[in-house]
N, C-alpha and C positions, 0 to 999 in steps of 0.2 A: 461114437469116434469124432474130434474135430476134425478137419479136414485143414492140410496143409495148403494153403493159397500161394504164399511164394517163396523160393529155392532159391537161395545164391552158394556156388560155387567158387570158390579160390581167385573168388573178384581181387583185380590190381587196375590203378589207374592212374598215370601219369599225368601231370602237365606239364611242359618241358621237363626241364629238370628236378622237377617238385612232384614228392610221392602225393597223389592225390587221396587214392581207397589202395590199402594193403593187405595182400591173403585174405581176403572178407567171406565169411562163410556163414551162413542164419537163414532160420527157416522159421517163417512168421504162418500161424494159423487164420482160417479166412474171419472175418467180422472182427478183426483189432485194430485201435487205434496206437498208432506207434508215434510214439514222440522222442525225433533225435535231438539228444543233448548234446553240448560242445559248446568250448572255445572257435573264436573266428577262425577259420584255418584249418579245422581238425575234421574239419572232410563231408561235413553234412550237406552243404551244396553240392557237390561234385558226388555224392552220393545220390542223391534225391534227381539230378540232369543222367545220369546211369540207373536209375530207374525208370524212368518215364521215356526215355529213348533220345533224350536230347544230345547224350554224348555215347559213344560206345569206350566198352571195357578193352585195355589192352590184351589180357586177357580173363577166362573163365566166366560162366553162364549169368543168367538171370533168366530162371521162368518162373512164369506164373500158372495157376494153375485152378480152374473154372468149368462148373460143371456146366455141360449137354445133356439134353435127353441120351441114356443109355450108357455115356463113358464119359468122362474125363478128358477135356480139352488141356494141352501146354500152350502156352502164349510165349512170348518173347517179346520186350519193351517195341520193337519193329515191327510188330503183327499190326497190322490197318485193324482187326478184331479186337486185339485191345485199344488202339487207341480212339476205335468209337466212344469206348467205356471207360476212356481218361478223363480226368477232371485234372486241371493241374494251375496253380496258382505259382508263376515263378519270382524270385525274389527282386526282380525292381519290373519295372511298367514305364515307359515311358508313354506320356499324355500323345493322342490322335491330335493330330491341329484340327479344329473344327468341327471336330466331332464329338455330339451329344456323348453323353452316356445312356440313353436309349437307345441311338445307331451302333452303338458300341455293343451292347448284347447283342443284339439284332446281329450284328455279323460275327460274332462269337457263335450264334443258335445258325446262324446258317453254314459256316464253316462244321455243324455237328451234321448238318441234313435235317433240319429242322423246319416243318412250313411256316409260314407268317403266322396263321392262326395261334398254331403250339409255341410260336417265338412270343406273341404278344399274350400269353398265356401265363406261359414261364416267366417274363419281366415283371406282370402284375406281381405274381407271388412272390420273386423275390427279391421283391423291393420292399415289401411286406415283412419280411422275413430278415433282409438284413438294411432296414432301414436307409433306405437310396432314393425314396422318393423325390426330394428333391435336388437329386444331381443326374436325374434321368432326361430333365430339358440342359442343362448347363455345359457347358463346351468343357472336355478335359482339357482343356490345356488352360482352363480357368479356377481347377481345382486343386487343392489341398492335395500334398505328398498322403495324407490320414486318407483321403476321402477318393483317389483313386487308388490305394490300398482296397478300399469295403469294395469298390468297382470291379479291383481283380479277383478278390474274392466268391462274389457274386455269379462270375461268370463262370466259374467252374462247376456250378450246379443247374447250367444252360440244360443240359439236353440228359440230364438224373443219372450222373458216372456213377460204376461200381467198385473204380481206383482212384481216390484221389486224394491228391498232392499239396499239399501247401511248405514254400518257402520262407520260414520267417515272415508266418501271414500276419503278426502281432507289432509288428519292430515300428509301425507308423500310427497304429490307430492308439484311442484315448483308452483307459484306464475304464467306461461304459463301453466301448468299441468290442476291449478286449475280451470284458464279461460277453457280451452277448456275442461274438465268434465258440466261445468256453463252451456255454450251455448249447447251441446250435451242433457243434462238431460230438458233443454228449446226448444229445438229442438224435441223433442218426441211427438211420435203421433200415436193412436191403442192402447194403452195401459188400464189396469184397475185403476192401482194405483202406485204411485212412493215415496217412504217412505228415506229419508235420514236425519241420526241425523249430526250434528257439533256442535262445540264453537262459529264459527264466526257469531254474529248477520246480519251482510253486506251480508254475504253468502245467509243465509235462506231469507232475501229478496230479493235478486235477482234472486234467482231461485224459491221460491215454491210458489202457488198458497194462503196456508194455514201453520201458524206457532203456533206447540204447545212448548209451554215452560213449562218443568218440571220441579219443584223443590221438593226435600226433596220426592220421589218417587210417587210426585202425578201432575197432572197437572194443574199447575199453573194460565195461560191463554191458550186458544184458540185465537190466530187469524185470521180473514179470509181476504182476501184482499180486497173482492165485496161488505164489509161493511164500504159503504165510510162516513156514518152518525155517525159511532160509535166512541166515545171519552173516556180514561180513565182519570179518576182523583182522584189523589192520596196525601189526605190531614194527617198531621201528629198532633199528640194531639187530646182534646175534639174536636167532631166536632157533636154535640148533635142537634143543627140546619140546619144542612145542608137539611135535609128532608122538610122543609119547608121552607127553602131560594130557595130549587130546585119545589117547588110547588108551587112557588106565581110565578116562571119563566114558570111556564107551560113543567117543563124539563123530562124527564122521566129518573131515575134515579134507577140503581139497587147495592146495595152493594156485593161486589164479596166475598169481604176477607176483615176484619179491615182495615180501612185507606184506601180502594181498593173500585173505583166505578167505573160504568158503566155509560154512559150516551147516550142517542140516539139524537141528533142535527144537525138540517140540518146549521144550522145558526150558526153562532163564537161570535154575538151579544151577546144573552142570556148568553154564556157560559163565555165568559169577566166580564159580569155583577155579576155572580153565583161568578167568584174568586173576584173580587171586594169586594162584599160582606162576604163571607167569611172573609176575610183578615178585615173587619172591627169588626167583630163579633172575633176576635182574632186569627182564625184557621190558622193554616200555611202548604199554598197550596204547596206539594213539586210540581205539574206538570198537565195539565192539557192539553190533546195533543190526536190529531188522534190516533188511531190502530197502522198504521205505524210509526207514532213516535216517540211511546210510547214504544214501543221494547225495544228500549235499556235502556234508563233512570230505566225500569220497571225493565229488568237482573240487573242492575246496584244495584239496590235496593234490592232485593231476593238477591245478592250475597253475600251483607255486614251484611246480614241480620238485615237490617232496618225496613223490612215490615215483619210482622209474619204471616205465614198461616196456621196455628194449628187451626184455630176455621173458619171453613168455614159461611158464610151468604151471605142468597140471599133474604134477603128484600129486599123489593119492593118501591118505593117514599113513599105508603101510609102506611105501616109499620114501615118506618121511621119517620114518621111525626106524628103518633100515638101514637111511641115509646117517643118521646118528651113532652106531654102531662100527659105521669105515671108519 
């Protein structure tokens, strides 16, 4: 049985008058690579800062569950034991004047409590893994933004962390280095959780086990790659007959938001029939796709403002049908 390693309950965070995170509830299993996808200002960076303890929530709980001999230990982002096993790359990095790449990584190792012999060994392995050999003796102030980003990513691994967090790790990397990041993250072993934010849908799909789509400080949708029978249906305009049409085809359907529905179905024929029936009823079907293929079109509709997430609805198939009879 898979163990939950991160549990988030009723999380809220405001930055001045702006809501950064709103009423967030989430549960993540151990050993997952999670991509946070969304537009600028959607809440991704604010969420990561809460997860690593860089900022504190206004309300709600963040709880990490980790195995210890004979019991499971519950940790919060501010707990020292969590910090010792944390690797974090922030969204911005300032060069330390006259400090070389090697000295910077050594300093990071000292902060994590490593001895000099261990630090030297880790720098050697990290320089090969992340192709930063030529950066080690250069002053950080002379490095490009992309090379500073490479150092920032490499330092995440200096103490072999179990909890890894990356805020826009590929934003300044060239395509070759982006691919290096993807391959190294896909090859991770012996970790509790890996979370990274991105604007790139293809990047998220390639690397992550799960994708959390943020929009306007909320989780708009949580895609899980192992749910092969889940589809997303987006309809525009009046859709009052949707519940009864789905019921006639014995489809399980849940309304996620206005115009957005989740359908569980193992065969494509009932879905095609549902789309045909909806079109005959005058309902405009934007798309009906497996979750993995629905990420990009859903992201596009959110970005354009064509889908309104202001009112959530978790009505079941039965609820939809009953609503039509009233």
